[in-house]
KEPA-171580 format. One line per 5 residues: number of its first residue (from 1); their letters; for each residue x, y, z of C-alpha. Coordinates in Angstrom, 2 decimals. Example, Ala and Ser with C-alpha at 12.3 -4.5 7.8 and 13.67 -1.06 7.14 Angstrom:
1 = AS = 12.30:-4.50:7.80; 13.67:-1.06:7.14
end
This chain:
1 = MIKKM = -9.67:19.82:-22.14; -13.14:20.74:-20.95; -13.79:17.33:-19.50; -10.56:17.45:-17.60; -11.41:20.77:-16.00
6 = KFSAA = -14.90:19.62:-15.16; -13.70:16.53:-13.39; -10.91:18.15:-11.43; -13.18:20.89:-10.19; -15.82:18.39:-9.18
11 = AVLST = -13.26:16.28:-7.39; -12.02:19.27:-5.44; -15.55:20.30:-4.58; -16.59:16.87:-3.40; -13.70:16.75:-0.98
16 = VMLGS = -13.23:20.32:0.19; -14.61:21.45:3.54; -13.49:24.32:5.60; -12.89:25.75:8.90; -13.66:27.88:11.87
21 = LLAGC = -15.83:30.87:11.16; -13.58:33.89:11.42; -15.95:36.77:11.18; -13.24:39.36:10.59; -12.13:38.84:7.02
26 = GGNAD = -9.59:41.46:6.16; -6.65:41.70:8.55; -3.07:42.40:7.63; 0.26:41.97:9.34; -0.23:45.13:11.38
31 = NKKAE = -3.77:44.30:12.44; -3.80:40.63:13.43; -6.67:39.30:15.49; -5.90:37.31:18.58; -6.21:33.59:18.00
36 = GDNKP = -9.79:32.47:18.49; -11.15:36.04:18.52; -14.01:36.07:16.05; -14.56:39.83:16.29; -12.22:42.19:14.44
41 = AASED = -10.50:44.87:16.46; -11.83:48.39:16.08; -8.66:49.36:14.22; -9.36:46.62:11.73; -12.90:47.83:11.15
46 = AMYSA = -11.44:51.24:10.45; -9.40:49.84:7.57; -12.46:49.52:5.37; -14.05:52.08:3.10; -17.57:51.62:4.51
51 = PFENG = -19.02:50.83:7.95; -17.84:47.34:8.83; -18.62:45.21:11.87; -18.17:41.53:12.70; -16.86:40.65:9.26
56 = KYTEP = -19.66:42.38:7.33; -20.42:45.74:5.80; -23.30:47.21:7.79; -24.41:49.09:4.70; -24.14:46.91:1.56
61 = VTIST = -21.37:47.81:-0.89; -21.37:46.83:-4.54; -18.85:44.91:-6.65; -19.54:45.15:-10.38; -18.10:42.51:-12.66
66 = VFPIA = -18.63:40.47:-15.86; -18.82:36.70:-16.12; -18.44:33.81:-18.60; -21.15:31.13:-18.43; -19.35:27.86:-19.08
71 = SSLKF = -21.29:24.97:-20.61; -20.65:22.96:-17.44; -22.27:25.62:-15.22; -25.72:24.52:-14.04; -28.46:26.30:-12.09
76 = KNGEN = -31.55:25.20:-10.18; -34.59:26.66:-8.43; -35.06:29.19:-11.23; -31.74:30.85:-10.47; -29.17:32.38:-12.83
81 = IENNV = -25.71:33.86:-12.41; -27.13:37.26:-11.39; -29.42:35.85:-8.70; -28.53:32.60:-6.96; -27.41:30.99:-3.73
86 = HTKWA = -23.95:32.55:-4.14; -25.08:36.15:-4.63; -27.47:35.73:-1.68; -24.62:34.38:0.46; -22.36:37.32:-0.44
91 = KDTLG = -25.02:39.85:0.52; -26.29:38.12:3.67; -22.89:37.09:5.05; -20.59:39.88:3.89; -22.84:42.78:2.97
96 = IDIKY = -21.58:42.66:-0.61; -23.95:43.13:-3.53; -22.53:41.58:-6.71; -23.74:43.22:-9.91; -23.03:41.82:-13.37
101 = LWTVS = -22.66:44.39:-16.15; -23.03:41.53:-18.60; -22.62:37.78:-18.87; -21.95:35.69:-21.93; -21.92:32.01:-22.85
106 = DQNNA = -18.25:31.06:-22.88; -18.34:29.33:-26.25; -15.84:30.06:-29.03; -13.92:32.47:-26.77; -16.97:34.74:-26.51
111 = YETKL = -15.93:36.05:-23.07; -12.49:37.01:-24.32; -13.98:38.57:-27.46; -16.42:40.71:-25.51; -13.70:41.90:-23.14
116 = RLMLT = -11.56:42.80:-26.15; -14.45:44.79:-27.63; -14.88:46.66:-24.34; -11.20:47.49:-24.39; -11.03:48.68:-28.00
121 = SGEKM = -14.24:50.72:-27.75; -13.09:52.50:-24.61; -16.09:51.25:-22.66; -15.94:51.72:-18.88; -14.64:48.60:-17.17
126 = PDIIS = -16.32:46.92:-14.16; -14.88:47.05:-10.64; -13.15:43.73:-11.13; -12.39:41.44:-14.06; -11.61:37.82:-13.35
131 = FRGSP = -10.06:36.19:-16.41; -8.50:32.87:-17.33; -7.27:32.84:-20.88; -5.06:34.71:-23.29; -2.07:36.32:-21.52
136 = SLISD = -2.09:38.91:-24.29; -5.55:40.14:-23.31; -4.63:40.36:-19.63; -1.54:42.32:-20.64; -3.57:44.68:-22.82
141 = LIDSG = -6.11:45.23:-20.04; -3.31:46.07:-17.62; -1.65:48.38:-20.12; -4.94:50.22:-20.72; -4.29:52.16:-17.52
146 = QFTDA = -7.75:51.42:-16.11; -6.59:49.10:-13.35; -4.81:49.73:-10.08; -1.78:48.29:-8.26; -3.44:45.13:-6.95
151 = GELFD = -0.36:44.02:-5.03; -0.46:47.10:-2.80; -4.10:46.34:-1.98; -3.27:42.68:-1.41; -0.58:43.58:1.12
156 = KYASD = -3.00:45.83:2.97; -6.19:43.78:2.97; -5.46:40.07:2.34; -5.85:37.73:5.30; -2.93:35.72:6.66
161 = IYKKA = -4.23:32.49:5.09; -4.67:34.19:1.71; -1.13:35.59:1.92; 0.38:32.25:2.91; -1.38:30.54:0.00
166 = MAEEP = 0.02:33.09:-2.44; 3.49:32.82:-0.90; 3.69:29.09:-1.70; 4.86:30.10:-5.18; 5.86:33.78:-5.37
171 = TVWNP = 6.50:33.57:-9.14; 2.73:33.52:-9.76; 2.88:37.33:-9.73; 5.42:37.48:-12.55; 3.05:37.74:-15.55
176 = YMRDG = 1.34:40.76:-14.01; 4.37:42.81:-12.99; 4.71:46.31:-14.41; 7.53:48.58:-13.22; 7.74:46.67:-9.95
181 = KRMGI = 3.98:46.76:-9.35; 1.75:43.69:-9.16; -1.14:44.72:-11.39; -3.18:41.51:-11.22; -3.98:39.09:-8.40
186 = PILEN = -3.22:35.52:-9.52; -6.08:33.00:-9.40; -4.53:30.05:-7.56; -4.93:26.38:-8.55; -3.97:23.06:-6.98
191 = AYNND = -0.26:22.29:-7.25; 0.69:19.08:-9.11; -2.86:18.83:-10.45; -1.74:18.05:-14.02; 1.67:16.52:-13.29
196 = PVMYI = 1.97:13.10:-14.95; 2.08:9.61:-13.50; 2.33:6.30:-15.41; -0.70:3.97:-15.59; -0.09:0.36:-16.59
201 = REDWL = -2.40:-2.54:-17.32; -1.69:-4.56:-14.19; -3.53:-7.61:-15.53; -1.30:-7.62:-18.62; 1.82:-7.45:-16.47
206 = KKLNL = 0.68:-10.49:-14.50; -0.42:-12.41:-17.56; 2.96:-11.93:-19.24; 4.92:-12.43:-15.99; 6.41:-8.93:-16.10
211 = KAPTN = 7.21:-6.36:-13.46; 6.48:-2.67:-13.63; 9.38:-0.82:-15.29; 11.63:1.45:-13.26; 14.04:2.43:-16.06
216 = LAELE = 14.18:2.72:-19.85; 15.48:-0.78:-20.48; 12.74:-2.37:-18.39; 10.16:-0.10:-20.00; 11.11:-1.23:-23.49
221 = TVLDA = 10.82:-4.86:-22.39; 7.25:-4.18:-21.27; 6.43:-2.16:-24.40; 7.66:-4.98:-26.61; 5.64:-7.61:-24.73
226 = FTNQD = 2.47:-5.50:-24.74; 2.88:-5.01:-28.50; 3.93:-8.47:-29.62; 2.77:-11.06:-27.08; -1.02:-10.75:-27.54
231 = PDGNG = -1.75:-9.44:-24.03; -5.50:-9.19:-24.71; -5.61:-12.83:-25.81; -7.63:-12.36:-28.99; -5.07:-14.00:-31.24
236 = KKDTT = -4.45:-10.80:-33.18; -1.53:-8.39:-33.27; -3.68:-5.36:-32.50; -2.22:-3.84:-29.33; 0.39:-1.17:-28.68
241 = GLAVG = 2.61:-0.71:-25.69; 2.02:3.01:-25.12; -0.98:5.25:-25.80; 0.37:8.66:-26.76; -0.92:11.61:-28.78
246 = FKNNL = 1.21:14.51:-29.95; -1.05:16.29:-32.44; -0.95:19.36:-30.19; 2.34:18.97:-28.32; 4.78:16.36:-27.07
251 = NTWMS = 4.52:17.89:-23.61; 0.82:18.15:-22.88; -1.83:17.33:-20.28; -2.82:13.71:-20.98; -1.48:10.79:-23.06
256 = EAGWV = 1.67:12.87:-23.26; 5.32:12.24:-24.13; 7.20:14.98:-22.28; 8.46:12.43:-19.74; 10.20:10.48:-22.53
261 = FGMFG = 12.44:13.48:-23.15; 12.66:14.07:-19.41; 14.57:10.79:-19.12; 17.37:12.51:-21.04; 17.17:15.87:-19.31
266 = AMPNQ = 15.03:17.67:-21.91; 11.51:19.08:-21.75; 10.01:20.26:-25.04; 7.40:22.96:-25.68; 8.44:25.13:-22.73
271 = WNKTA = 11.17:27.42:-21.43; 13.52:25.77:-18.95; 16.11:27.22:-16.58; 19.75:26.50:-17.41; 22.70:26.02:-15.08
276 = DNQLA = 23.83:29.62:-15.70; 20.42:31.06:-14.70; 19.22:31.68:-18.24; 16.06:30.48:-19.94; 16.30:28.17:-22.93
281 = YGSVQ = 13.56:26.75:-25.14; 13.38:23.03:-24.44; 12.51:21.85:-27.94; 15.83:23.01:-29.39; 18.22:21.70:-26.73
286 = PEMKE = 20.78:18.96:-27.58; 19.22:16.53:-25.08; 16.15:16.38:-27.33; 17.97:14.18:-29.84; 18.05:11.13:-27.56
291 = GLATM = 14.36:11.49:-26.83; 13.56:11.80:-30.54; 15.69:8.74:-31.30; 13.75:6.82:-28.65; 10.38:7.90:-30.03
296 = QKWMK = 11.52:7.04:-33.54; 12.58:3.59:-32.36; 9.23:3.02:-30.66; 7.32:4.11:-33.76; 9.30:1.75:-36.00
301 = AGYIS = 8.79:-1.13:-33.55; 5.06:-0.50:-33.31; 5.20:0.30:-29.59; 3.20:3.47:-30.30; 0.45:3.86:-32.87
306 = SESGL = 1.26:5.17:-36.33; -1.69:7.53:-35.76; -0.12:9.13:-32.68; 0.84:12.30:-34.53; -2.81:12.75:-35.51
311 = YDENK = -4.22:11.99:-32.07; -5.05:14.72:-29.59; -5.07:14.00:-25.86; -8.58:12.53:-25.76; -8.28:10.43:-28.92
316 = ATEAF = -5.04:8.83:-27.78; -6.59:7.99:-24.42; -9.36:6.05:-26.15; -6.82:3.39:-27.18; -6.07:2.72:-23.52
321 = TAGKS = -9.68:2.77:-22.34; -10.66:0.51:-25.25; -8.16:-2.07:-24.04; -5.81:-1.73:-27.02; -2.83:-0.15:-25.30
326 = GIIVG = -1.04:-1.10:-22.11; 0.50:2.13:-20.78; -0.61:5.73:-20.65; 0.82:8.76:-18.86; -1.27:11.57:-17.41
331 = PYWMT = -2.57:13.28:-14.24; -3.63:11.61:-11.02; -7.27:12.53:-11.61; -7.47:10.25:-14.65; -8.44:7.55:-12.14
336 = GWPLP = -11.84:9.28:-11.96; -12.05:10.20:-15.66; -11.51:8.71:-18.21; -9.78:5.53:-16.98; -12.94:3.96:-15.47
341 = DLQKN = -14.09:3.52:-19.08; -11.50:0.74:-19.33; -13.42:-1.43:-16.88; -16.65:-0.68:-18.72; -15.16:-1.65:-22.08
346 = VPGAV = -13.02:-4.56:-20.89; -14.51:-6.40:-17.91; -11.76:-7.66:-15.62; -9.19:-5.14:-16.83; -7.04:-3.61:-14.08
351 = HKAYP = -4.83:-0.54:-14.24; -2.44:0.73:-11.61; -0.39:3.91:-11.15; 3.41:3.72:-11.09; 6.28:6.23:-10.91
356 = LPAGP = 7.78:7.52:-14.15; 10.80:5.43:-15.18; 14.35:6.74:-15.21; 16.55:7.18:-18.26; 19.97:5.61:-18.89
361 = DGKVG = 21.67:8.06:-16.53; 19.03:7.75:-13.83; 17.19:10.94:-14.81; 13.46:11.36:-14.37; 11.85:14.49:-15.78
366 = RHGTK = 8.29:15.68:-16.06; 6.47:18.92:-16.70; 4.92:20.73:-13.77; 1.54:22.35:-13.17; 1.06:26.08:-13.18
371 = IASGA = -0.57:26.99:-9.88; -2.13:30.15:-11.25; -4.55:30.15:-14.16; -5.36:33.79:-14.68; -5.83:36.95:-12.67
376 = VLINK = -8.23:39.35:-11.04; -7.82:42.98:-12.12; -9.16:45.78:-9.89; -10.45:48.98:-11.48; -8.59:52.07:-10.29
381 = DMEHK = -11.97:53.84:-10.01; -13.60:51.12:-7.87; -15.17:52.85:-4.87; -14.72:50.03:-2.35; -11.49:48.31:-3.42
386 = DAFFV = -11.34:46.52:-0.07; -14.59:44.67:-0.83; -12.94:42.11:-3.08; -10.63:41.14:-0.21; -13.45:40.92:2.32
391 = YQNYL = -15.06:38.49:-0.13; -11.96:36.48:-1.03; -10.55:36.45:2.52; -13.72:34.79:3.76; -13.36:32.04:1.16
396 = FDNWA = -9.67:31.48:1.94; -10.27:31.53:5.69; -13.30:29.24:5.54; -13.62:27.40:2.21; -9.96:26.62:1.56
401 = NPDST = -8.88:26.23:5.18; -9.25:22.67:6.54; -9.42:23.91:10.13; -12.73:25.61:9.43; -16.17:24.28:10.26
406 = TFVNG = -18.15:26.70:8.09; -18.39:24.67:4.89; -18.11:21.15:6.32; -20.07:19.38:3.62; -20.00:21.86:0.76
411 = FAKGY = -20.90:25.38:-0.21; -24.69:25.25:0.08; -27.19:22.65:1.30; -29.47:21.53:-1.48; -26.88:22.42:-4.12
416 = DYDIA = -23.50:20.69:-3.85; -24.66:18.54:-0.93; -27.80:17.60:0.97; -28.67:15.71:4.14; -30.86:12.62:3.95
421 = EDGTV = -33.43:11.85:6.63; -31.07:9.33:8.23; -28.30:11.97:8.42; -26.34:10.68:5.43; -24.53:13.42:3.55
426 = LKEQD = -25.45:13.31:-0.13; -22.83:14.46:-2.65; -22.29:14.46:-6.42; -22.58:10.68:-6.70; -26.03:10.93:-5.08
431 = TDKIP = -27.37:13.53:-7.52; -30.59:11.56:-8.10; -31.37:11.83:-4.36; -30.92:15.61:-4.21; -34.06:17.54:-5.24
436 = GGWVD = -33.26:19.17:-8.55; -29.95:17.33:-8.75; -26.41:18.13:-7.66; -25.17:21.59:-8.64; -21.57:22.80:-8.39
441 = AIRYT = -22.42:26.12:-6.72; -18.83:27.09:-5.89; -18.37:27.64:-9.63; -20.53:30.75:-9.35; -17.86:32.53:-7.29
446 = LTYDG = -15.87:35.45:-8.66; -12.71:33.38:-9.23; -14.66:30.27:-10.34; -13.32:27.85:-7.69; -13.88:29.75:-4.44
451 = AIIPN = -10.36:29.64:-3.01; -7.50:27.16:-3.27; -4.37:26.69:-1.14; -2.04:25.27:-3.82; -0.10:22.51:-2.06
456 = LMMNT = -2.74:21.48:0.44; -4.78:18.91:-1.46; -2.01:16.81:-3.03; 0.16:16.83:0.10; -2.85:15.71:2.13
461 = LAKLA = -3.62:12.90:-0.31; 0.01:11.78:-0.15; -0.12:11.77:3.64; -3.30:9.70:3.64; -1.80:7.28:1.14
466 = GGAEP = 1.08:6.79:3.57; -1.35:5.49:6.18; -2.08:8.62:8.22; -5.51:8.84:9.82; -7.65:11.87:8.82
471 = ANQYE = -7.08:14.65:11.34; -10.04:16.85:10.40; -13.12:16.89:8.20; -11.17:18.12:5.19; -8.85:15.12:5.40
476 = KNLSE = -11.78:12.79:6.05; -13.44:14.00:2.86; -10.24:13.44:0.89; -9.83:9.97:2.39; -13.13:8.97:0.78
481 = RIPEQ = -11.71:9.30:-2.71; -11.11:6.12:-4.68; -7.94:4.36:-3.45; -6.33:4.42:-6.90; -6.51:8.20:-6.97
486 = ILAAK = -4.94:8.58:-3.54; -2.11:6.25:-4.57; -1.52:8.17:-7.81; -1.37:11.44:-5.88; 1.27:10.03:-3.53
491 = IIVDQ = 3.41:8.87:-6.45; 3.28:12.35:-7.98; 4.27:14.02:-4.71; 7.03:11.44:-4.10; 8.53:12.29:-7.53
496 = KDSVM = 8.18:16.07:-7.15; 11.95:16.56:-7.46; 11.66:15.49:-11.10; 9.54:18.52:-12.05; 10.89:20.74:-14.80
501 = PEMFT = 8.69:23.85:-14.49; 7.79:26.23:-17.27; 9.88:29.29:-16.45; 8.53:31.83:-18.90; 5.25:33.12:-17.54
506 = GTPTE = 5.30:36.57:-19.08; 3.16:37.86:-21.91; 4.23:36.89:-25.45; 7.24:38.87:-26.62; 7.25:41.03:-29.73
511 = TQLAR = 8.93:38.36:-31.83; 6.73:35.61:-30.42; 3.70:37.54:-31.57; 5.22:38.13:-34.99; 6.84:34.75:-35.67
516 = GDMLE = 5.57:32.36:-33.00; 3.11:30.54:-35.25; 5.76:30.04:-37.91; 8.31:28.74:-35.40; 5.75:26.38:-33.89
521 = KLEKE = 4.83:25.01:-37.32; 8.50:24.47:-38.14; 9.04:22.66:-34.84; 6.09:20.30:-35.23; 6.92:19.52:-38.85
526 = ILNKI = 10.54:18.52:-38.25; 10.09:16.73:-34.94; 7.19:14.68:-36.32; 9.24:13.77:-39.41; 12.02:12.47:-37.16
531 = IYDKA = 9.65:10.46:-34.95; 8.01:8.95:-38.04; 11.46:8.10:-39.46; 10.86:10.37:-42.44; 14.03:12.21:-41.51
536 = PVDEF = 17.20:11.11:-39.67; 17.70:12.17:-36.07; 20.61:14.38:-37.16; 18.08:16.50:-39.05; 17.36:17.94:-35.61
541 = DTFVE = 20.59:19.96:-35.79; 19.52:21.55:-39.07; 16.13:22.37:-37.55; 17.75:24.07:-34.54; 19.85:26.32:-36.77
546 = KWKTT = 16.81:27.26:-38.85; 14.76:27.90:-35.70; 17.43:30.22:-34.36; 17.92:32.22:-37.55; 14.21:32.66:-38.31
551 = GGDKV = 13.35:34.27:-35.01; 14.28:31.81:-32.27; 17.42:33.66:-31.21; 15.51:36.92:-31.02; 12.76:35.29:-28.94
556 = TTEVN = 15.39:33.83:-26.62; 16.91:37.27:-26.10; 13.51:38.80:-25.35; 12.52:36.02:-22.97; 15.76:36.39:-21.05
561 = EWYQS = 15.42:40.16:-20.88; 12.06:39.57:-19.21; 13.54:36.96:-16.86; 16.50:39.12:-15.86; 14.16:42.05:-15.20
566 = LQK = 12.47:39.90:-12.56; 15.80:39.12:-10.91; 16.39:42.85:-10.46
end
């Protein structure tokens, strides 16, 4: 999944620009600046814990933190995470001095391990911890009592743009709620970023005189032709209709099969909301049987590879990019990676994005994308708790906001962009023309991606795909993406009503921690046996009963207790 994250972040960076320099970075609902007034009111200055004028601390304040150095993180000009263009920007622009208590290469969960060691040894925590990873660790950090009510601070100090971004999906706070308090600030991501769309070999459709499928019956016609009618023209029966890998899960992030079950109203591997406002685990619902019967049928017919149960997301995708499979389902950003490998491997090959097909009753179902990927925790003993918001407000008001003119081309000249002598803006694709190469400097920021307004990017891409002219520099940057990606984004937004979101976002329950691995193993074993026709579809009913009696019912009770506590 590393490659996926690397590409999506780079794509966002290459297109994001931001808007008008609002020097006052920390207003709240009671202290709003007049529109166009770049200087905070005196009352706003008084909100802060240190002298503060024109959006900057007049005497530098310190934020201490810790940081994981991902393998994709690059530096130039002799810089490192402690001293670079980002730390200089924070000090010069905001009067904030960022100090790192320690950093660690984020290999083999080293960041999580070191945080866990700090926690168990009782070591003093930094001012803020920004963490994407195990919900259990975030929960344990919160429960350590070392961190403050972040929601109260957010209400007081977050800018209007920051608040509006968070309000796009209020449930992002749920995992960090304790006794009605919001103990962690969610790190926002792009909405729909990993929602699936269907990619089909357009040249195979034309060669075999087929149309793109809109329902299950039409899909199976295409799958059969792609499997049995020698679409690659080599005289061998060596192609499959669908590239899919379910070694990890049926419902996953690329080359996935969740949509197959979605055609029947099911979504495995997640907790779904029922008609009576309860949460139910998707993999044990009755609607699963029709999806399993369909997958079993496709396996027997050779529409999917007999190795699919051994393939992870990347391995399954290789069948499509090698020209040996005609359909694959995955995110819109696959048009940038890895699908271009298809053209490299098979000259003349053409793929095109299409909507997910409907099931027999007209249902379309797909998993959604979580728009928060972790949290920022604020130490209760932090001297200048407002400083994090001065920092993050500036990024939301200027980096994430398309009306801004502060970061028109990127975060820093000579890093994620440069200007050629003729005025041409050089970006990632021009890395050989940028002295020292292109460097993704926004990845140095405290929350790793600067700031993201969840629905902005995909909705803008959909608008551009519909023929709208770019209205600002942000939209102009997005319009320069490859046409296939813009089209795929529009398809995903157009089918947004088909999303079946994961509804359990809390920390693992007591029984999940005790029996979760066993229940997961049981699930994979039986469902795979059914798909491979090693067990009849009716064996699913026996599996459900076993799942319930060996801990599933108890997990369901615990999950719903958590869910109902949120309703109160």
